[in-house]
C-alpha positions in Angstrom: -0.2 0.1 0.0 1.7 3.2 -1.2 1.9 5.7 2.0 0.2 9.5 1.4 -0.5 12.2 3.8 -3.2 10.8 6.0 -5.1 13.5 8.4 -3.8 13.8 11.9 -4.9 11.5 14.5 -8.0 13.3 16.7 -5.1 13.2 19.9 -2.4 14.2 17.2 -4.8 17.3 16.2 -6.0 18.4 19.2 -2.1 18.9 20.6 -1.1 20.4 16.9 -3.9 22.8 16.4 -2.7 25.4 19.2 0.0 27.6 18.6 2.6 25.2 20.8 2.7 23.3 23.9 1.0 24.9 26.8 -0.5 27.6 25.0 -4.1 27.3 24.2 -4.6 30.5 22.2 -5.8 29.0 18.6 -3.8 30.0 15.7 -4.5 33.3 13.8 -7.1 34.0 11.7 -5.5 34.4 8.3 -4.8 30.7 9.2 -7.8 29.3 9.6 -7.6 26.7 7.1 -5.3 24.7 9.1 -5.8 21.3 7.8 -5.4 22.2 4.5 -2.3 24.0 4.9 -1.0 21.0 7.4 -2.2 18.6 3.9 0.3 21.0 1.5 3.0 20.6 4.2 2.9 17.3 4.4 2.7 16.9 0.5 6.0 19.1 0.0 8.0 17.0 3.1 6.8 13.4 1.9 8.2 14.3 -2.0 11.7 15.5 -0.1 11.9 12.8 2.6 10.9 10.3 0.0 14.2 11.4 -2.1 16.4 11.2 0.2 15.1 8.2 3.2 14.2 5.7 0.0 11.3 4.2 2.3 7.3 4.9 1.9 7.0 4.3 5.7 9.5 6.4 7.0 9.0 9.4 4.7 5.2 9.7 6.0 6.6 9.5 9.3 8.5 12.8 8.6 6.0 14.3 6.6 3.4 13.7 9.4 6.3 15.4 12.2 6.4 18.5 9.6 2.6 19.0 9.4 2.6 18.7 13.4 5.4 21.4 13.6 3.5 23.7 11.0 0.7 23.6 12.9 2.5 24.3 16.1 4.7 27.0 14.9 2.2 29.0 12.4 2.1 32.1 14.6 5.9 32.5 13.7 5.4 32.7 9.8 5.1 36.1 9.1 4.6 36.4 5.5 2.2 33.4 4.2 4.0 33.6 0.9 7.0 32.4 2.3 4.8 29.1 3.0 6.7 26.6 1.2 10.1 28.1 2.0 9.6 27.4 5.6 8.4 24.0 4.9 11.1 23.1 3.1 13.6 24.3 5.9 11.4 22.3 8.6 11.7 19.5 6.2 15.4 19.5 5.6 15.7 19.8 9.9 13.4 16.4 10.5 15.0 14.3 7.7 18.3 15.1 8.9 17.6 14.2 12.2 15.7 10.5 11.1 19.1 10.0 8.9 21.2 10.8 12.3 18.9 8.8 14.4 18.8 5.6 12.1 22.5 6.0 11.4 21.8 6.2 7.6 20.4 2.3 7.5 19.2 1.6 3.9 15.9 0.6 3.3 14.8 -2.0 0.3 11.8 0.3 -0.4 12.2 2.9 -3.2 9.6 6.1 -3.5 8.6 6.0 -6.7 5.2 4.9 -6.3 5.1 7.5 -3.2 6.5 10.4 -5.7 3.8 10.0 -8.1 1.2 10.1 -5.4 2.7 13.2 -4.2 1.3 15.5 -7.4 4.6 14.3 -9.5 4.1 15.8 -12.9 3.3 13.6 -15.7 5.8 12.7 -17.9 6.6 14.5 -21.0 5.1 13.9 -24.7 7.6 11.4 -26.6 9.6 10.1 -23.4 9.5 6.4 -22.8 7.8 6.0 -19.3 9.6 2.9 -18.5 12.8 4.3 -19.4 12.2 7.0 -17.3 11.2 4.6 -14.1 14.5 3.1 -14.4 16.3 6.1 -14.7 15.2 7.7 -11.3 15.3 3.9 -9.5 18.9 4.2 -10.4 19.2 7.7 -9.4 17.7 6.8 -6.0 20.1 4.4 -5.5 22.9 6.4 -6.4 21.5 9.3 -4.5 21.7 7.2 -1.0 25.5 7.0 -1.8 25.8 10.6 -1.4 26.5 12.7 2.4 23.2 13.5 3.4 23.8 17.6 2.7 24.1 16.9 -0.8 21.3 14.4 -1.3 19.3 17.3 0.3 20.4 19.6 -2.3 19.6 17.8 -5.2 16.4 16.8 -3.8 15.5 20.3 -3.5 16.9 21.4 -7.1 15.2 18.7 -8.6 11.9 17.6 -6.7 10.8 20.9 -6.2 12.9 23.2 -9.0 13.9 25.4 -6.3 16.8 28.5 -6.7 19.8 28.3 -5.3 18.8 30.9 -2.7 16.1 29.2 -2.2 17.9 25.9 -1.3 20.4 28.0 1.1 17.5 29.5 2.9 16.2 25.4 3.4 19.6 24.1 4.5 20.7 27.3 6.6 23.9 28.1 4.5 25.3 30.6 1.9 24.6 30.2 -2.0 28.1 29.3 -2.3 27.4 26.4 -0.3 24.6 25.1 -2.4 26.5 25.7 -5.6 29.2 23.4 -4.2 27.2 21.0 -2.9 25.3 20.7 -6.1 28.6 20.7 -8.1 29.7 17.9 -6.0 26.8 15.8 -6.2 26.0 16.1 -9.8 29.9 14.9 -10.5 29.4 12.0 -7.9 26.2 11.2 -10.2 27.6 11.3 -13.4 30.7 9.1 -12.1 27.9 6.3 -11.0 28.2 3.2 -13.4 24.7 2.5 -13.2 23.9 6.0 -14.6 26.0 6.1 -17.6 23.4 4.5 -20.2 20.2 6.0 -18.3 21.0 9.9 -17.9 19.4 10.4 -21.5 16.1 9.3 -20.1 16.2 11.7 -16.7 14.8 15.3 -17.3 16.4 17.8 -19.7 19.6 19.1 -17.8 19.1 17.1 -14.7 22.5 16.0 -14.4 24.6 19.1 -15.9 
């Protein structure tokens, strides 16, 4: 069964729907549609975590934790237009924490089904879908061999199409650091033997 963003359980929702622990004031009126925002945060986090953790269940756990954090901290978001960037930063924190907690142990699962469920864009006309899926599966395995921050930088660029500045904000680093992370990560992927024949099936410019 594919993982997905499910509504928070009643007990968890009751804890999350207020500003924070011990604070029973409701969130601001402009964020009244809390559940919809939580679902959006969950979808964004799910795609990033899936690309890094290679496990449906673990990615779903991270996405749920991100959604809870978003609900608890909504009052700290001053600019609603920055919602996605804020969620990416929370997702990075939870994903890195999860990697440390499990000691980067590998999972046999791949996130391909999960990514498709999380609003993945359809394949472009004329693209061989089987070849595309094979390329992405090979890329998933190759990504797992990179350092965590290189994985995150690449996932944020190619899963969410973020700019260097946006990735820097999510990772809490300088743009120059992002450039280095992407450059080293892409170089490692280009050298990976499993990607040599599959690179043409990836999205245009994906490994440049």
